[in-house]
N, C-alpha and C positions, 0 to 999 in steps of 0.2 A: 778518447783522450787526444788524438791527433787533431780532431775538429775543434776541440776546446782550446788547444794551444794556438791553432791558426786564428781563432776568433780573438784571443787575447793579444796576439802579436799584431793583428790588423788594427785593433783599437789602440794599443800602446803607440804604434807608429803614427796613427791619426792624431792623437793627443800631442805627441812630440812635435810633429810637423807644424801644428797650429799654436805652438808655444804654450801648451797646457801641462807640461811635465818639466819640473816637479811641482809647479804651482798651478793648480786647476782654477780657471776663471771662466765664468759663463760668457763674459764679454768677448772672448776670443773665438767662440764657436761660430763657424760659418753661418751665413744667413740660411735659414731653413733647417739647420742642424738641430737635433734633439739631444740635449745633454743627458737626459735620462737613459738614452741608449748606450752611453759610454761610462757614466759616472754614478757612484752610489747615490741613492735617493736622498739620504740624509745630507750629503754634501750639497746637492743641487738645491734642496729646500733652504739650507742655511745661507747659501750665497744669494739666493733670491730675497731672503728676508734681511740680509745685511749687505747691501750693495757697496758700502764703504770697505768691507773686507775684500770683496771681489776687486775693487779698484786698487786697494793696497797690494794685493797679490800680483796684479798686472804690473804695477810700478816696480815691485821687487824683481819680477822676472826681467823687465827691461833694463834694470840696473845691473843685474848679474850676468845676463846673456846678451851680447851685442846683437843688434838687428843685422839681418843678412840671410843669404841662402843657407839652409842646413840639410844635412843628411841624417836620417834616423835609422839605426840598424838594431834589430833584436838579436842579441847574442845568445840568449838561452831563456828557457821558461821552466820553472820548477813548480810542481803542483803537489799539494798535500790536502786531500779531501776537497773541501769547498773553498780552499785558500790557494793562492798562487802568487809568485813573484816573477815578473817579467824583467829580465836584465836588458837594459837599453843603452846604446851608445849614441850620443848626439854630437855631431861634428859640424862646426862652422866651416863652410867650404871656402870662404875667403880668408879667414884667419888661421885655418888649420888646427883649431883648438877643439879637443874632444872632452866629453864628460860622460862618465858611466853613472847610471842611476838605477835603483830598483823600483819597479812600479807594482804596487800590490793590487791584486784583483780578488774578488770574491764571487762565488757562484750564486746566482739567484734563479728563481723560476723562469725569468725572462732572458737569462743568459749571464755572461760574465760582465762584471762592472768594476771599473777602477775605484778604489777606495782611497781618497785623498785625506780623509779624516780631518776635514777643514774645521768643524766645531772644536774638536779636541785639540788640534794644533794651535788654533787661535787662542784658546784659553791658556795653554802652556806657554805660548809666546808672551802673553800678557803678564803672567806671573814671573817669567824669567826677566822681563824688562824691569819689573819692580825691584828685582834683586840684583840688577846689573850683571846678569848672566848672559853671555853671548849665545845666540843661535848661529848655526853654520850659515855663512853668507860669503859673498865676495870679499876677499881680503882676510878672511879667517881661515887659517890652516887647521883642518879638523884634528881632533885627538886621534892617537893611534895606539892600539893595544900592544904592549911589549911583553907581557907575561900574565899567566893566570889560567884557570881551568876553563874547559868548554861547558856547554849547557847539557846537563845530564837528562836522560830520558828516564822518568821515574817508573818504579814497579807498578804503581797504581795506573799509570798511563799505558803501560805494556799490557796489563790485563784486559783493557778494552780497546787496545790498538788505536789510541787517540792520535789524531794528527790535525795540523792546522797552523795558523800564523800567530806568532807572538810579536807584538810591536810595542816598543817602549822608548822613552827619551830619558837618558840617564845623565846626571850631572858629573862631569869630569873636572876636578878642581885643577887649579894652576900648579898644584903640587904633584899631580899625576895619580891621585886617588879618585875612586868613584864614590859619589854620594847618593842622594835620593834618586829613585827612578820613578818617572811618571808613566803609568801603564795606559796605553792607548787601546790595545787589543790584547786581552789576557788569554791564557790557556789554562784549562782545569787540571785536576789531578796532580797538583803540586808543581807543575812545570814552570809556572810563572815565578813562584817563590824560589825554586832552585836556580832559575836563570838570574834572578836579581842577586841572589847570594854569590853566584859565580862572578858577576860583574863587580860586586863590591870586593871580592877577593883578588881582583886583577889590578895590575899596574898599567898606567898609560903614559905615553908622551902627551903632554897637555896641548890644547889648542894654542895657536900663536896668532897675535894681532900686532902689527907694527913691530915685530921682533921681540915681543914680550909674551910670556905665558899668561893665559886668561882662563877664568872659569867658563865652561861652555857645556851646552846640552848636546849629547851625542845620540842620534837616532839609531836604534838597533831593531832590525827586522830579522826574524829567524823562523824558518819552517820546521816544525817538529814532524817527524815521520817515525813509524814503528821501525826498530832496528831490523836489518836483514838477518834472516836465519840461515 
């Protein structure tokens, strides 16, 4: 486990230092670098087939993160089976501004790979734009949960000791309620359904843009593990 965490920490820092977290782009890989050694194969294939998406992600990164020297620090790594989340702090050394982000990884026969879910996130972004729903970006204060249940671990999951990553994008309305959830990476044994129900039963402080509440998509990553006995 220690070697796996070291591998993920090294790869997360590499991606961070080269401006590829949270927006993975092939154009930022150093010359001679192999994206397949760091990033999920599906993401690499999609970006190669859609260079306009790669370019758009690079522009979004430049708009949200000012250029200049950065420091990337892994604060913790959490593993559940073949899924993991690396918590990373990116600090702009000149401006003194820090941002914390979760970097999902998945185990493969060739090692751990970052999963940016580029095809899935691109499609969600397209649908959100059609409905005038904000994605989290510079200038948008993200929604914040103020009350509601946690994500339960189901009896069916406990029977098989299921573990892994659930990743979804949920609509938080300007009224502070949660609407539809777009499932990016599901979990079996009723875990996804129970998590969605918990989100819908929660209340949120809505996202804010220019001092006004707005509808926004909230990314939610959660690692399910069997409860400690």
